[in-house]
N, CA, C and O atoms as a GROMACS GRO file, in nm:
protein
  572
    1MET      N    1   7.264   8.552  12.037
    1MET     CA    2   7.400   8.588  12.008
    1MET      C    3   7.403   8.669  11.878
    1MET      O    4   7.350   8.623  11.776
    2GLU      N    5   7.461   8.784  11.878
    2GLU     CA    6   7.469   8.870  11.761
    2GLU      C    7   7.578   8.823  11.667
    2GLU      O    8   7.689   8.790  11.709
    3LYS      N    9   7.546   8.820  11.538
    3LYS     CA   10   7.643   8.779  11.438
    3LYS      C   11   7.708   8.902  11.378
    3LYS      O   12   7.640   8.999  11.342
    4SER      N   13   7.838   8.900  11.368
    4SER     CA   14   7.912   9.009  11.306
    4SER      C   15   7.905   8.995  11.155
    4SER      O   16   7.924   8.886  11.102
    5ARG      N   17   7.880   9.104  11.085
    5ARG     CA   18   7.878   9.102  10.939
    5ARG      C   19   8.014   9.069  10.883
    5ARG      O   20   8.024   9.021  10.770
    6GLU      N   21   8.119   9.095  10.958
    6GLU     CA   22   8.253   9.065  10.911
    6GLU      C   23   8.283   8.915  10.920
    6GLU      O   24   8.376   8.868  10.854
    7LYS      N   25   8.207   8.841  10.999
    7LYS     CA   26   8.234   8.699  11.022
    7LYS      C   27   8.137   8.605  10.953
    7LYS      O   28   8.161   8.485  10.950
    8THR      N   29   8.029   8.657  10.898
    8THR     CA   30   7.931   8.571  10.832
    8THR      C   31   7.890   8.631  10.698
    8THR      O   32   7.902   8.751  10.675
    9LYS      N   33   7.841   8.545  10.610
    9LYS     CA   34   7.782   8.591  10.485
    9LYS      C   35   7.668   8.498  10.452
    9LYS      O   36   7.674   8.378  10.481
   10LEU      N   37   7.566   8.551  10.391
   10LEU     CA   38   7.453   8.472  10.348
   10LEU      C   39   7.491   8.396  10.222
   10LEU      O   40   7.541   8.454  10.126
   11CYS      N   41   7.469   8.265  10.223
   11CYS     CA   42   7.497   8.182  10.106
   11CYS      C   43   7.365   8.161  10.032
   11CYS      O   44   7.270   8.108  10.088
   12LYS      N   45   7.361   8.202   9.908
   12LYS     CA   46   7.238   8.194   9.830
   12LYS      C   47   7.224   8.056   9.766
   12LYS      O   48   7.316   8.007   9.700
   13LYS      N   49   7.108   7.995   9.786
   13LYS     CA   50   7.075   7.866   9.726
   13LYS      C   51   7.005   7.893   9.593
   13LYS      O   52   6.908   7.969   9.588
   14VAL      N   53   7.055   7.831   9.485
   14VAL     CA   54   7.001   7.851   9.351
   14VAL      C   55   6.954   7.716   9.297
   14VAL      O   56   7.033   7.622   9.288
   15ILE      N   57   6.827   7.706   9.262
   15ILE     CA   58   6.772   7.585   9.202
   15ILE      C   59   6.826   7.572   9.060
   15ILE      O   60   6.829   7.671   8.986
   16THR      N   61   6.868   7.451   9.020
   16THR     CA   62   6.920   7.429   8.886
   16THR      C   63   6.821   7.343   8.806
   16THR      O   64   6.741   7.269   8.863
   17LYS      N   65   6.829   7.356   8.674
   17LYS     CA   66   6.738   7.282   8.584
   17LYS      C   67   6.819   7.222   8.469
   17LYS      O   68   6.924   7.273   8.431
   18ASP      N   69   6.767   7.111   8.415
   18ASP     CA   70   6.833   7.047   8.302
   18ASP      C   71   6.795   7.118   8.172
   18ASP      O   72   6.724   7.219   8.173
   19HIS      N   73   6.842   7.063   8.060
   19HIS     CA   74   6.816   7.125   7.929
   19HIS      C   75   6.667   7.133   7.897
   19HIS      O   76   6.625   7.220   7.820
   20ALA      N   77   6.588   7.044   7.955
   20ALA     CA   78   6.443   7.043   7.929
   20ALA      C   79   6.367   7.131   8.028
   20ALA      O   80   6.244   7.140   8.020
   21GLY      N   81   6.438   7.195   8.122
   21GLY     CA   82   6.374   7.282   8.220
   21GLY      C   83   6.327   7.211   8.345
   21GLY      O   84   6.258   7.272   8.428
   22GLN      N   85   6.362   7.084   8.362
   22GLN     CA   86   6.322   7.007   8.481
   22GLN      C   87   6.425   7.028   8.592
   22GLN      O   88   6.546   7.025   8.568
   23GLU      N   89   6.376   7.050   8.714
   23GLU     CA   90   6.465   7.071   8.829
   23GLU      C   91   6.552   6.947   8.850
   23GLU      O   92   6.502   6.835   8.858
   24ASN      N   93   6.685   6.969   8.857
   24ASN     CA   94   6.777   6.857   8.875
   24ASN      C   95   6.867   6.870   8.997
   24ASN      O   96   6.956   6.787   9.018
   25GLY      N   97   6.845   6.973   9.077
   25GLY     CA   98   6.926   6.992   9.198
   25GLY      C   99   6.937   7.138   9.233
   25GLY      O  100   6.849   7.219   9.202
   26TRP      N  101   7.048   7.172   9.299
   26TRP     CA  102   7.070   7.312   9.338
   26TRP      C  103   7.218   7.337   9.359
   26TRP      O  104   7.299   7.245   9.367
   27LEU      N  105   7.252   7.467   9.368
   27LEU     CA  106   7.389   7.514   9.393
   27LEU      C  107   7.391   7.601   9.517
   27LEU      O  108   7.291   7.665   9.551
   28LEU      N  109   7.505   7.603   9.582
   28LEU     CA  110   7.525   7.691   9.697
   28LEU      C  111   7.668   7.742   9.692
   28LEU      O  112   7.763   7.666   9.712
   29GLU      N  113   7.685   7.872   9.664
   29GLU     CA  114   7.819   7.929   9.662
   29GLU      C  115   7.874   7.936   9.804
   29GLU      O  116   7.808   7.989   9.894
   30ILE      N  117   7.994   7.884   9.823
   30ILE     CA  118   8.059   7.886   9.953
   30ILE      C  119   8.150   8.008   9.964
   30ILE      O  120   8.152   8.075  10.067
   31GLY      N  121   8.224   8.035   9.858
   31GLY     CA  122   8.313   8.151   9.859
   31GLY      C  123   8.357   8.186   9.719
   31GLY      O  124   8.366   8.100   9.631
   32SER      N  125   8.384   8.315   9.698
   32SER     CA  126   8.426   8.362   9.567
   32SER      C  127   8.514   8.485   9.582
   32SER      O  128   8.497   8.564   9.675
   33MET      N  129   8.606   8.501   9.491
   33MET     CA  130   8.691   8.620   9.490
   33MET      C  131   8.609   8.747   9.464
   33MET      O  132   8.660   8.858   9.484
   34HIS      N  133   8.484   8.732   9.419
   34HIS     CA  134   8.398   8.847   9.387
   34HIS      C  135   8.294   8.878   9.494
   34HIS      O  136   8.213   8.969   9.474
   35ASP      N  137   8.292   8.806   9.606
   35ASP     CA  138   8.182   8.823   9.701
   35ASP      C  139   8.206   8.929   9.809
   35ASP      O  140   8.121   8.950   9.896
   36ASN      N  141   8.321   8.997   9.805
   36ASN     CA  142   8.355   9.100   9.904
   36ASN      C  143   8.354   9.046  10.047
   36ASN      O  144   8.335   9.121  10.142
   37PHE      N  145   8.375   8.916  10.062
   37PHE     CA  146   8.380   8.851  10.193
   37PHE      C  147   8.500   8.757  10.201
   37PHE      O  148   8.578   8.762  10.296
   38THR      N  149   8.512   8.672  10.101
   38THR     CA  150   8.616   8.571  10.101
   38THR      C  151   8.752   8.633  10.072
   38THR      O  152   8.767   8.712   9.979
   39GLU      N  153   8.850   8.597  10.152
   39GLU     CA  154   8.986   8.648  10.135
   39GLU      C  155   9.078   8.537  10.085
   39GLU      O  156   9.061   8.421  10.121
   40HIS      N  157   9.174   8.572  10.003
   40HIS     CA  158   9.283   8.483   9.962
   40HIS      C  159   9.237   8.365   9.878
   40HIS      O  160   9.303   8.261   9.877
   41LEU      N  161   9.124   8.378   9.808
   41LEU     CA  162   9.075   8.273   9.720
   41LEU      C  163   9.077   8.329   9.579
   41LEU      O  164   9.002   8.422   9.548
   42PRO      N  165   9.161   8.273   9.490
   42PRO     CA  166   9.171   8.328   9.356
   42PRO      C  167   9.062   8.280   9.261
   42PRO      O  168   9.072   8.303   9.140
   43GLY      N  169   8.961   8.214   9.311
   43GLY     CA  170   8.854   8.163   9.225
   43GLY      C  171   8.724   8.156   9.301
   43GLY      O  172   8.679   8.255   9.359
   44GLN      N  173   8.662   8.039   9.299
   44GLN     CA  174   8.530   8.020   9.359
   44GLN      C  175   8.518   7.876   9.408
   44GLN      O  176   8.577   7.784   9.350
   45VAL      N  177   8.442   7.858   9.515
   45VAL     CA  178   8.410   7.725   9.566
   45VAL      C  179   8.259   7.719   9.583
   45VAL      O  180   8.199   7.808   9.644
   46TYR      N  181   8.197   7.614   9.528
   46TYR     CA  182   8.054   7.599   9.550
   46TYR      C  183   8.016   7.452   9.561
   46TYR      O  184   8.088   7.363   9.516
   47LEU      N  185   7.900   7.430   9.620
   47LEU     CA  186   7.841   7.298   9.633
   47LEU      C  187   7.735   7.284   9.525
   47LEU      O  188   7.652   7.372   9.507
   48SER      N  189   7.738   7.172   9.454
   48SER     CA  190   7.635   7.141   9.355
   48SER      C  191   7.568   7.012   9.400
   48SER      O  192   7.635   6.912   9.423
   49VAL      N  193   7.437   7.014   9.412
   49VAL     CA  194   7.361   6.896   9.453
   49VAL      C  195   7.288   6.842   9.331
   49VAL      O  196   7.217   6.915   9.262
   50CYS      N  197   7.304   6.711   9.306
   50CYS     CA  198   7.240   6.646   9.194
   50CYS      C  199   7.135   6.549   9.248
   50CYS      O  200   7.166   6.458   9.326
   51LYS      N  201   7.010   6.570   9.206
   51LYS     CA  202   6.900   6.485   9.250
   51LYS      C  203   6.914   6.342   9.195
   51LYS      O  204   6.983   6.321   9.096
   52PRO      N  205   6.849   6.246   9.260
   52PRO     CA  206   6.854   6.107   9.214
   52PRO      C  207   6.802   6.091   9.071
   52PRO      O  208   6.703   6.153   9.030
   53LYS      N  209   6.872   6.006   8.996
   53LYS     CA  210   6.835   5.971   8.858
   53LYS      C  211   6.834   6.090   8.762
   53LYS      O  212   6.773   6.083   8.656
   54MET      N  213   6.903   6.198   8.800
   54MET     CA  214   6.905   6.319   8.717
   54MET      C  215   7.045   6.343   8.659
   54MET      O  216   7.145   6.295   8.712
   55VAL      N  217   7.048   6.419   8.549
   55VAL     CA  218   7.171   6.461   8.484
   55VAL      C  219   7.186   6.612   8.503
   55VAL      O  220   7.089   6.686   8.490
   56LYS      N  221   7.307   6.656   8.533
   56LYS     CA  222   7.342   6.800   8.534
   56LYS      C  223   7.447   6.818   8.425
   56LYS      O  224   7.560   6.770   8.439
   57GLY      N  225   7.411   6.886   8.318
   57GLY     CA  226   7.500   6.906   8.205
   57GLY      C  227   7.437   6.843   8.082
   57GLY      O  228   7.320   6.807   8.088
   58PHE      N  229   7.503   6.829   7.978
   58PHE     CA  230   7.638   6.871   7.945
   58PHE      C  231   7.642   7.022   7.929
   58PHE      O  232   7.550   7.083   7.875
   59HIS      N  233   7.750   7.081   7.976
   59HIS     CA  234   7.783   7.218   7.945
   59HIS      C  235   7.935   7.233   7.951
   59HIS      O  236   8.005   7.151   8.010
   60LEU      N  237   7.982   7.339   7.889
   60LEU     CA  238   8.126   7.362   7.891
   60LEU      C  239   8.153   7.506   7.934
   60LEU      O  240   8.069   7.595   7.920
   61HIS      N  241   8.271   7.524   7.985
   61HIS     CA  242   8.317   7.657   8.023
   61HIS      C  243   8.428   7.697   7.927
   61HIS      O  244   8.521   7.619   7.902
   62LYS      N  245   8.418   7.818   7.873
   62LYS     CA  246   8.516   7.865   7.776
   62LYS      C  247   8.648   7.902   7.839
   62LYS      O  248   8.753   7.887   7.777
   63LYS      N  249   8.645   7.950   7.967
   63LYS     CA  250   8.770   7.994   8.030
   63LYS      C  251   8.792   7.940   8.171
   63LYS      O  252   8.896   7.966   8.232
   64LYS      N  253   8.696   7.865   8.223
   64LYS     CA  254   8.705   7.818   8.362
   64LYS      C  255   8.756   7.675   8.370
   64LYS      O  256   8.713   7.588   8.294
   65THR      N  257   8.848   7.652   8.464
   65THR     CA  258   8.891   7.517   8.500
   65THR      C  259   8.814   7.478   8.625
   65THR      O  260   8.809   7.553   8.722
   66ASN      N  261   8.753   7.359   8.623
   66ASN     CA  262   8.674   7.309   8.735
   66ASN      C  263   8.744   7.188   8.797
   66ASN      O  264   8.804   7.107   8.726
   67GLN      N  265   8.737   7.177   8.928
   67GLN     CA  266   8.788   7.061   9.001
   67GLN      C  267   8.674   7.006   9.085
   67GLN      O  268   8.633   7.067   9.183
   68TYR      N  269   8.622   6.889   9.045
   68TYR     CA  270   8.504   6.831   9.107
   68TYR      C  271   8.541   6.718   9.203
   68TYR      O  272   8.622   6.631   9.171
   69THR      N  273   8.479   6.721   9.322
   69THR     CA  274   8.491   6.614   9.421
   69THR      C  275   8.352   6.586   9.476
   69THR      O  276   8.288   6.675   9.532
   70CYS      N  277   8.306   6.463   9.462
   70CYS     CA  278   8.176   6.424   9.518
   70CYS      C  279   8.201   6.381   9.663
   70CYS      O  280   8.275   6.286   9.687
   71VAL      N  281   8.139   6.451   9.758
   71VAL     CA  282   8.165   6.426   9.900
   71VAL      C  283   8.053   6.351   9.971
   71VAL      O  284   8.071   6.304  10.083
   72LYS      N  285   7.936   6.340   9.906
   72LYS     CA  286   7.824   6.264   9.961
   72LYS      C  287   7.752   6.197   9.846
   72LYS      O  288   7.714   6.263   9.750
   73GLY      N  289   7.734   6.065   9.856
   73GLY     CA  290   7.675   5.990   9.747
   73GLY      C  291   7.781   5.954   9.644
   73GLY      O  292   7.900   5.962   9.671
   74ASN      N  293   7.735   5.916   9.526
   74ASN     CA  294   7.823   5.879   9.416
   74ASN      C  295   7.761   5.927   9.286
   74ASN      O  296   7.639   5.920   9.269
   75VAL      N  297   7.844   5.974   9.194
   75VAL     CA  298   7.796   6.018   9.063
   75VAL      C  299   7.891   5.969   8.955
   75VAL      O  300   8.008   5.937   8.980
   76LYS      N  301   7.837   5.964   8.834
   76LYS     CA  302   7.921   5.942   8.716
   76LYS      C  303   7.946   6.079   8.656
   76LYS      O  304   7.852   6.150   8.620
   77LEU      N  305   8.072   6.116   8.645
   77LEU     CA  306   8.113   6.240   8.578
   77LEU      C  307   8.162   6.200   8.440
   77LEU      O  308   8.251   6.116   8.427
   78VAL      N  309   8.104   6.261   8.336
   78VAL     CA  310   8.142   6.230   8.199
   78VAL      C  311   8.200   6.357   8.137
   78VAL      O  312   8.138   6.464   8.142
   79VAL      N  313   8.319   6.345   8.079
   79VAL     CA  314   8.390   6.459   8.020
   79VAL      C  315   8.428   6.425   7.876
   79VAL      O  316   8.489   6.321   7.850
   80TRP      N  317   8.391   6.513   7.783
   80TRP     CA  318   8.430   6.498   7.643
   80TRP      C  319   8.562   6.571   7.622
   80TRP      O  320   8.570   6.692   7.645
   81ASP      N  321   8.666   6.499   7.579
   81ASP     CA  322   8.798   6.561   7.562
   81ASP      C  323   8.826   6.603   7.418
   81ASP      O  324   8.938   6.640   7.384
   82GLY      N  325   8.722   6.598   7.332
   82GLY     CA  326   8.737   6.634   7.192
   82GLY      C  327   8.753   6.513   7.102
   82GLY      O  328   8.739   6.522   6.980
   83VAL      N  329   8.782   6.397   7.163
   83VAL     CA  330   8.799   6.273   7.089
   83VAL      C  331   8.705   6.165   7.141
   83VAL      O  332   8.643   6.093   7.064
   84LYS      N  333   8.697   6.155   7.276
   84LYS     CA  334   8.616   6.050   7.338
   84LYS      C  335   8.558   6.098   7.470
   84LYS      O  336   8.600   6.199   7.526
   85TYR      N  337   8.459   6.022   7.518
   85TYR     CA  338   8.401   6.047   7.650
   85TYR      C  339   8.486   5.975   7.755
   85TYR      O  340   8.515   5.856   7.742
   86ASN      N  341   8.525   6.048   7.858
   86ASN     CA  342   8.595   5.990   7.971
   86ASN      C  343   8.497   5.983   8.087
   86ASN      O  344   8.432   6.082   8.120
   87GLU      N  345   8.486   5.866   8.147
   87GLU     CA  346   8.390   5.843   8.255
   87GLU      C  347   8.463   5.824   8.387
   87GLU      O  348   8.561   5.750   8.395
   88TYR      N  349   8.415   5.893   8.490
   88TYR     CA  350   8.473   5.884   8.624
   88TYR      C  351   8.361   5.857   8.724
   88TYR      O  352   8.265   5.934   8.731
   89MET      N  353   8.372   5.750   8.799
   89MET     CA  354   8.280   5.724   8.909
   89MET      C  355   8.344   5.787   9.032
   89MET      O  356   8.451   5.744   9.076
   90ILE      N  357   8.279   5.890   9.086
   90ILE     CA  358   8.338   5.963   9.199
   90ILE      C  359   8.238   5.971   9.314
   90ILE      O  360   8.117   5.972   9.293
   91GLY      N  361   8.291   5.976   9.434
   91GLY     CA  362   8.206   5.988   9.551
   91GLY      C  363   8.254   5.901   9.665
   91GLY      O  364   8.372   5.867   9.675
   92GLU      N  365   8.159   5.865   9.751
   92GLU     CA  366   8.193   5.790   9.872
   92GLU      C  367   8.262   5.657   9.843
   92GLU      O  368   8.337   5.607   9.926
   93ASN      N  369   8.238   5.600   9.725
   93ASN     CA  370   8.305   5.475   9.688
   93ASN      C  371   8.439   5.499   9.620
   93ASN      O  372   8.514   5.405   9.596
   94ASN      N  373   8.470   5.624   9.589
   94ASN     CA  374   8.594   5.657   9.518
   94ASN      C  375   8.621   5.807   9.533
   94ASN      O  376   8.591   5.885   9.444
   95PHE      N  377   8.679   5.847   9.646
   95PHE     CA  378   8.706   5.988   9.672
   95PHE      C  379   8.825   6.034   9.588
   95PHE      O  380   8.940   6.017   9.627
   96ILE      N  381   8.794   6.092   9.473
   96ILE     CA  382   8.896   6.153   9.388
   96ILE      C  383   8.845   6.289   9.343
   96ILE      O  384   8.725   6.317   9.348
   97THR      N  385   8.937   6.374   9.300
   97THR     CA  386   8.903   6.503   9.240
   97THR      C  387   8.938   6.494   9.092
   97THR      O  388   9.046   6.447   9.056
   98VAL      N  389   8.845   6.539   9.008
   98VAL     CA  390   8.866   6.535   8.863
   98VAL      C  391   8.874   6.679   8.812
   98VAL      O  392   8.786   6.761   8.841
   99LYS      N  393   8.980   6.708   8.737
   99LYS     CA  394   8.998   6.842   8.679
   99LYS      C  395   8.942   6.842   8.538
   99LYS      O  396   8.975   6.756   8.456
  100VAL      N  397   8.855   6.941   8.510
  100VAL     CA  398   8.797   6.959   8.378
  100VAL      C  399   8.844   7.095   8.326
  100VAL      O  400   8.818   7.198   8.388
  101LYS      N  401   8.914   7.092   8.214
  101LYS     CA  402   8.975   7.213   8.158
  101LYS      C  403   8.875   7.291   8.072
  101LYS      O  404   8.774   7.236   8.029
  102PRO      N  405   8.905   7.419   8.048
  102PRO     CA  406   8.818   7.499   7.961
  102PRO      C  407   8.798   7.430   7.825
  102PRO      O  408   8.892   7.374   7.769
  103GLY      N  409   8.675   7.437   7.775
  103GLY     CA  410   8.644   7.380   7.645
  103GLY      C  411   8.608   7.233   7.647
  103GLY      O  412   8.576   7.176   7.543
  104GLU      N  413   8.613   7.168   7.764
  104GLU     CA  414   8.577   7.027   7.776
  104GLU      C  415   8.436   7.016   7.834
  104GLU      O  416   8.417   7.042   7.953
  105PRO      N  417   8.336   6.979   7.753
  105PRO     CA  418   8.200   6.963   7.805
  105PRO      C  419   8.195   6.852   7.909
  105PRO      O  420   8.260   6.748   7.895
  106ALA      N  421   8.117   6.875   8.015
  106ALA     CA  422   8.107   6.777   8.124
  106ALA      C  423   7.963   6.768   8.172
  106ALA      O  424   7.885   6.861   8.158
  107ALA      N  425   7.930   6.651   8.230
  107ALA     CA  426   7.798   6.629   8.287
  107ALA      C  427   7.809   6.530   8.402
  107ALA      O  428   7.897   6.444   8.405
  108PHE      N  429   7.717   6.544   8.498
  108PHE     CA  430   7.705   6.450   8.609
  108PHE      C  431   7.577   6.371   8.592
  108PHE      O  432   7.477   6.422   8.542
  109TYR      N  433   7.582   6.245   8.634
  109TYR     CA  434   7.461   6.163   8.642
  109TYR      C  435   7.460   6.098   8.780
  109TYR      O  436   7.558   6.036   8.822
  110ASN      N  437   7.348   6.111   8.850
  110ASN     CA  438   7.332   6.049   8.981
  110ASN      C  439   7.242   5.926   8.964
  110ASN      O  440   7.121   5.940   8.954
  111PRO      N  441   7.301   5.804   8.962
  111PRO     CA  442   7.222   5.683   8.941
  111PRO      C  443   7.153   5.632   9.067
  111PRO      O  444   7.083   5.531   9.063
  112ASN      N  445   7.171   5.700   9.178
  112ASN     CA  446   7.126   5.651   9.308
  112ASN      C  447   6.990   5.708   9.349
  112ASN      O  448   6.928   5.784   9.275
  113ASP      N  449   6.945   5.669   9.467
  113ASP     CA  450   6.815   5.710   9.519
  113ASP      C  451   6.822   5.826   9.617
  113ASP      O  452   6.720   5.866   9.673
  114GLU      N  453   6.941   5.881   9.639
  114GLU     CA  454   6.960   5.996   9.729
  114GLU      C  455   7.039   6.104   9.658
  114GLU      O  456   7.112   6.076   9.563
  115ASP      N  457   7.024   6.228   9.704
  115ASP     CA  458   7.100   6.340   9.649
  115ASP      C  459   7.250   6.313   9.659
  115ASP      O  460   7.296   6.249   9.753
  116ALA      N  461   7.324   6.363   9.560
  116ALA     CA  462   7.470   6.358   9.562
  116ALA      C  463   7.522   6.500   9.577
  116ALA      O  464   7.469   6.592   9.514
  117TYR      N  465   7.625   6.519   9.659
  117TYR     CA  466   7.682   6.650   9.687
  117TYR      C  467   7.822   6.659   9.627
  117TYR      O  468   7.911   6.581   9.663
  118ILE      N  469   7.840   6.754   9.534
  118ILE     CA  470   7.966   6.772   9.463
  118ILE      C  471   8.022   6.910   9.495
  118ILE      O  472   7.954   7.011   9.480
  119ILE      N  473   8.146   6.913   9.539
  119ILE     CA  474   8.217   7.040   9.562
  119ILE      C  475   8.295   7.074   9.436
  119ILE      O  476   8.363   6.988   9.379
  120ASN      N  477   8.285   7.199   9.391
  120ASN     CA  478   8.363   7.246   9.277
  120ASN      C  479   8.451   7.361   9.322
  120ASN      O  480   8.403   7.462   9.374
  121CYS      N  481   8.581   7.345   9.302
  121CYS     CA  482   8.678   7.452   9.322
  121CYS      C  483   8.721   7.494   9.182
  121CYS      O  484   8.783   7.417   9.110
  122CYS      N  485   8.688   7.617   9.144
  122CYS     CA  486   8.711   7.658   9.007
  122CYS      C  487   8.779   7.794   8.998
  122CYS      O  488   8.778   7.874   9.092
  123PHE      N  489   8.839   7.816   8.880
  123PHE     CA  490   8.906   7.942   8.851
  123PHE      C  491   8.894   7.969   8.702
  123PHE      O  492   8.917   7.878   8.622
  124PRO      N  493   8.859   8.090   8.663
  124PRO     CA  494   8.822   8.205   8.747
  124PRO      C  495   8.680   8.191   8.801
  124PRO      O  496   8.603   8.106   8.757
  125ALA      N  497   8.649   8.275   8.898
  125ALA     CA  498   8.517   8.274   8.960
  125ALA      C  499   8.412   8.330   8.864
  125ALA      O  500   8.440   8.419   8.784
  126TRP      N  501   8.290   8.276   8.874
  126TRP     CA  502   8.177   8.329   8.798
  126TRP      C  503   8.139   8.466   8.856
  126TRP      O  504   8.156   8.490   8.975
  127TYR      N  505   8.088   8.552   8.772
  127TYR     CA  506   8.030   8.679   8.816
  127TYR      C  507   7.910   8.710   8.728
  127TYR      O  508   7.905   8.664   8.614
  128PRO      N  509   7.813   8.786   8.779
  128PRO     CA  510   7.692   8.817   8.701
  128PRO      C  511   7.728   8.879   8.566
  128PRO      O  512   7.812   8.968   8.558
  129GLY      N  513   7.664   8.831   8.463
  129GLY     CA  514   7.689   8.882   8.329
  129GLY      C  515   7.799   8.808   8.255
  129GLY      O  516   7.823   8.834   8.137
  130ASP      N  517   7.866   8.716   8.322
  130ASP     CA  518   7.973   8.638   8.259
  130ASP      C  519   7.910   8.530   8.171
  130ASP      O  520   7.842   8.441   8.222
  131ASN      N  521   7.933   8.537   8.042
  131ASN     CA  522   7.873   8.442   7.948
  131ASN      C  523   7.974   8.338   7.902
  131ASN      O  524   7.975   8.300   7.785
  132GLU      N  525   8.057   8.291   7.994
  132GLU     CA  526   8.160   8.196   7.955
  132GLU      C  527   8.112   8.051   7.956
  132GLU      O  528   8.188   7.963   7.916
  133GLN      N  529   7.990   8.025   8.000
  133GLN     CA  530   7.936   7.889   8.003
  133GLN      C  531   7.840   7.868   7.887
  133GLN      O  532   7.760   7.957   7.855
  134GLU      N  533   7.848   7.750   7.823
  134GLU     CA  534   7.759   7.716   7.712
  134GLU      C  535   7.696   7.580   7.737
  134GLU      O  536   7.762   7.488   7.786
  135GLU      N  537   7.568   7.567   7.704
  135GLU     CA  538   7.504   7.435   7.703
  135GLU      C  539   7.563   7.359   7.585
  135GLU      O  540   7.600   7.419   7.484
  136TRP      N  541   7.571   7.228   7.598
  136TRP     CA  542   7.633   7.146   7.495
  136TRP      C  543   7.546   7.023   7.471
  136TRP      O  544   7.515   6.950   7.564
  137SER      N  545   7.508   7.000   7.346
  137SER     CA  546   7.424   6.885   7.313
  137SER      C  547   7.510   6.762   7.295
  137SER      O  548   7.621   6.768   7.242
  138SER      N  549   7.456   6.647   7.341
  138SER     CA  550   7.530   6.522   7.331
  138SER      C  551   7.432   6.406   7.314
  138SER      O  552   7.318   6.413   7.359
  139ASP      N  553   7.478   6.302   7.247
  139ASP     CA  554   7.399   6.180   7.233
  139ASP      C  555   7.443   6.074   7.334
  139ASP      O  556   7.403   5.958   7.323
  140TYR      N  557   7.525   6.112   7.431
  140TYR     CA  558   7.574   6.019   7.533
  140TYR      C  559   7.457   5.960   7.610
  140TYR      O  560   7.365   6.032   7.649
  141LYS      N  561   7.460   5.829   7.633
  141LYS     CA  562   7.356   5.759   7.709
  141LYS      C  563   7.406   5.733   7.851
  141LYS      O  564   7.502   5.658   7.871
  142PHE      N  565   7.341   5.794   7.949
  142PHE     CA  566   7.386   5.782   8.088
  142PHE      C  567   7.347   5.652   8.154
  142PHE      O  568   7.415   5.608   8.247
  143GLU      N  569   7.241   5.589   8.110
  143GLU     CA  570   7.196   5.464   8.175
  143GLU      C  571   7.234   5.344   8.094
  143GLU      O  572   7.204   5.231   8.133
   0.00000   0.00000   0.00000
């Protein structure tokens, strides 16, 4: 069966690494206002996979608002609001979406033995050369 280029797009899988350079999962962009494929989406949607016993983050976005929902597995999402760490257990045991505003450093920790799958709906969409994300150092203890 022939696939129409107008109906499909290749989704690129990107391996992610922690601050020490160790592989901690991967990302898969589902749609973006910049991909010349997705229509009527004012931002970006992607899947982030966090490996077992690994941390993704801390990092902050200078201008992006993120909305995280863990759809497979369970993770601890930790967000620094400038005063304190806010902890959210999200996933199959607690299906909620957490909004993280620009300037709030956030990190995921997967305490389980299987990959966790997190959907992020964010605005504005990332584009190559966009330096709006910063790594953020923290003394937070995940375990």
